C-alpha positions as CSV (number, residue, x, y, z in Angstrom):
1,M,-39.3,-34.0,-18.6
2,K,-35.7,-35.1,-19.0
3,R,-35.5,-33.4,-22.4
4,T,-36.7,-30.1,-21.0
5,L,-34.2,-30.3,-18.1
6,L,-31.4,-31.1,-20.6
7,I,-32.3,-28.1,-22.8
8,A,-32.5,-25.8,-19.7
9,I,-29.0,-26.9,-18.6
10,L,-27.6,-26.4,-22.1
11,L,-29.0,-22.9,-22.2
12,L,-27.5,-22.1,-18.8
13,I,-24.0,-23.2,-19.6
14,P,-23.2,-20.3,-22.0
15,A,-24.8,-17.8,-19.6
16,F,-22.6,-19.1,-16.8
17,A,-19.5,-18.9,-18.9
18,Y,-20.4,-15.3,-20.0
19,A,-20.8,-14.3,-16.3
20,Q,-17.5,-15.8,-15.4
21,Q,-15.8,-13.9,-18.3
22,K,-17.4,-10.6,-17.1
23,E,-16.1,-11.0,-13.6
24,A,-12.5,-11.6,-14.6
25,P,-10.4,-8.4,-14.3
26,V,-9.1,-7.0,-17.5
27,C,-5.4,-6.1,-17.5
28,S,-5.2,-3.1,-19.8
29,V,-2.2,-1.4,-18.1
30,R,0.8,-3.6,-17.5
31,I,3.3,-2.4,-14.9
32,L,6.8,-3.5,-14.2
33,L,7.6,-2.9,-10.5
34,L,11.2,-2.7,-9.6
35,N,13.0,-2.2,-6.3
36,Q,16.2,-0.2,-6.8
37,N,19.1,-0.2,-4.5
38,W,19.3,3.1,-2.7
39,D,23.1,3.4,-2.9
40,D,23.7,1.7,-6.3
41,H,20.9,2.5,-8.7
42,S,22.2,0.1,-11.3
43,Q,21.1,-2.8,-9.0
44,T,17.4,-3.6,-9.3
45,R,15.1,-6.5,-8.6
46,E,11.4,-7.3,-9.2
47,L,10.0,-7.0,-5.7
48,M,7.1,-5.7,-3.6
49,S,7.6,-5.2,0.1
50,P,5.4,-7.2,2.5
51,D,3.3,-4.1,3.2
52,Q,2.9,-3.3,-0.5
53,T,1.9,-6.9,-1.2
54,K,-0.6,-6.9,1.6
55,W,-2.1,-3.6,0.4
56,W,-2.2,-4.8,-3.2
57,L,-4.0,-8.1,-2.4
58,E,-6.5,-6.5,0.1
59,D,-7.3,-3.1,-1.5
60,G,-5.1,-2.2,-4.5
61,Q,-6.5,-4.7,-7.0
62,K,-10.0,-3.3,-6.2
63,K,-9.0,0.3,-6.7
64,F,-7.0,-0.2,-9.8
65,K,-8.8,-3.0,-11.6
66,S,-7.2,-2.4,-15.0
67,F,-3.7,-2.5,-13.6
68,C,-1.6,-5.6,-13.3
69,F,2.1,-6.2,-12.5
70,V,4.2,-8.2,-14.9
71,H,7.6,-9.7,-15.0
72,A,10.5,-8.0,-16.9
73,S,10.4,-10.8,-19.5
74,K,6.9,-9.7,-20.5
75,P,5.8,-6.6,-22.4
76,Y,4.8,-3.7,-20.1
77,D,3.4,-0.2,-20.6
78,F,4.9,1.6,-17.5
79,K,7.7,1.0,-15.0
80,L,7.4,1.9,-11.3
81,V,10.7,2.1,-9.6
82,W,10.9,2.3,-5.8
83,T,13.9,2.5,-3.6
84,D,14.1,2.7,0.2
85,T,16.6,3.2,3.0
86,D,16.1,3.4,6.7
87,T,17.8,4.8,9.7
88,F,17.1,4.2,13.3
89,R,16.6,6.9,15.9
90,T,15.8,7.0,19.6
91,I,12.7,8.9,20.7
92,Y,11.4,9.8,24.1
93,V,8.0,8.3,25.0
94,P,6.6,10.1,28.1
95,S,4.8,8.0,30.8
96,T,1.4,9.1,31.9
97,T,-0.5,7.6,34.8
98,T,-4.2,8.4,35.6
99,T,-5.5,7.7,39.1
100,N,-9.2,7.7,39.9
101,G,-10.7,7.4,43.3
102,S,-13.2,8.7,45.8
103,V,-12.9,10.2,49.3
104,E,-15.5,10.8,52.0
105,V,-15.5,14.2,53.5
106,G,-18.1,15.3,56.1
107,G,-20.5,12.4,55.2
108,K,-20.3,13.2,51.5
109,T,-18.3,11.3,48.9
110,A,-16.2,13.2,46.4
111,T,-14.6,11.6,43.4
112,Y,-11.3,12.7,41.9
113,S,-9.1,12.0,38.9
114,E,-5.4,12.7,38.9
115,V,-3.0,12.6,36.0
116,S,0.7,12.4,36.7
117,H,3.6,12.3,34.3
118,G,6.5,10.0,35.0
119,P,10.0,9.8,33.7
120,G,9.0,7.9,30.5
121,H,11.3,5.7,28.5
122,R,13.3,5.8,25.3
123,Q,12.3,3.8,22.3
124,T,14.3,3.1,19.1
125,V,12.2,3.5,15.9
126,R,12.9,2.9,12.3
127,K,12.8,5.9,10.1
128,M,12.2,4.9,6.5
129,W,12.6,6.9,3.3
130,V,10.9,5.7,0.2
131,Q,11.2,7.2,-3.3
132,I,8.9,6.1,-6.1
133,Q,9.3,7.0,-9.8
134,L,7.0,6.4,-12.8
135,F,8.4,6.0,-16.3
136,K,6.9,5.0,-19.7
137,A,8.1,1.6,-20.8
138,D,10.3,3.0,-23.6
139,A,11.9,5.8,-21.4
140,E,15.6,6.2,-21.6
141,P,17.6,5.2,-18.5
142,D,18.3,8.8,-17.5
143,S,15.0,10.3,-18.5
144,T,12.8,12.5,-16.3
145,P,10.1,10.5,-14.5
146,L,6.4,11.1,-15.2
147,F,5.9,11.1,-11.5
148,I,8.3,11.2,-8.5
149,E,7.6,11.2,-4.8
150,L,9.7,10.9,-1.7
151,H,8.0,9.5,1.3
152,K,9.3,9.4,4.8
153,G,7.8,8.0,7.9
154,D,8.4,6.3,11.2
155,W,8.0,2.6,10.7
156,V,6.0,2.3,13.9
157,W,3.2,4.5,12.7
158,S,3.2,4.6,9.0
159,K,3.9,2.4,6.0
160,P,5.7,4.7,3.6
161,D,6.5,1.9,1.1
162,R,2.8,1.0,0.8
163,Q,1.8,4.7,0.6
164,A,4.4,5.4,-2.1
165,L,3.1,2.5,-4.2
166,E,-0.5,3.6,-3.9
167,N,0.4,7.2,-4.7
168,G,2.4,6.1,-7.8
169,L,-0.6,4.1,-9.0
170,K,-2.9,7.1,-8.4
171,A,-0.6,9.3,-10.5
172,L,-0.6,6.7,-13.3
173,S,-4.4,6.5,-13.1
174,K,-4.7,10.3,-13.5
175,L,-2.1,10.3,-16.3
176,I,-4.0,7.7,-18.4
177,N,-7.5,8.9,-17.3
178,P,-7.4,12.7,-17.1
179,K,-10.6,14.3,-16.0
């Protein structure tokens, strides 16, 4: 009995190890992600924004399983360079009030709903501009990018930095897997 159990365990160990290897993601496309200073393009740093990081950890790794981000000290196949700047602007947000009620007239009850528009208020919002560019690893510094996109958005409603990264990875995916 003990011998049969031992043999069964020994047979299961390689199967378990193989299953673990199958689940591990394969990094076949190594990407260097750089954040470039909007005003001085010679200044770069390896950085993801908080929204980019959150998206990558929650969704991006699942969508782009063969992609991985590497440090500049490691070999890489492609370089994604993103830069951002923002401005602030004041917008007018109208105020709307809805009143519901009922009134009795001649022994019958009637309901009503009234919408009124008040003076509203002003709100300062952050307007963000994000540019992302895709280059091959061996591209010259002033070479034409394989993909370029300028995203803009109000920070309150959109995440242009996250969207730019996702679109850059989609463009890379189409480039290496044309259909």
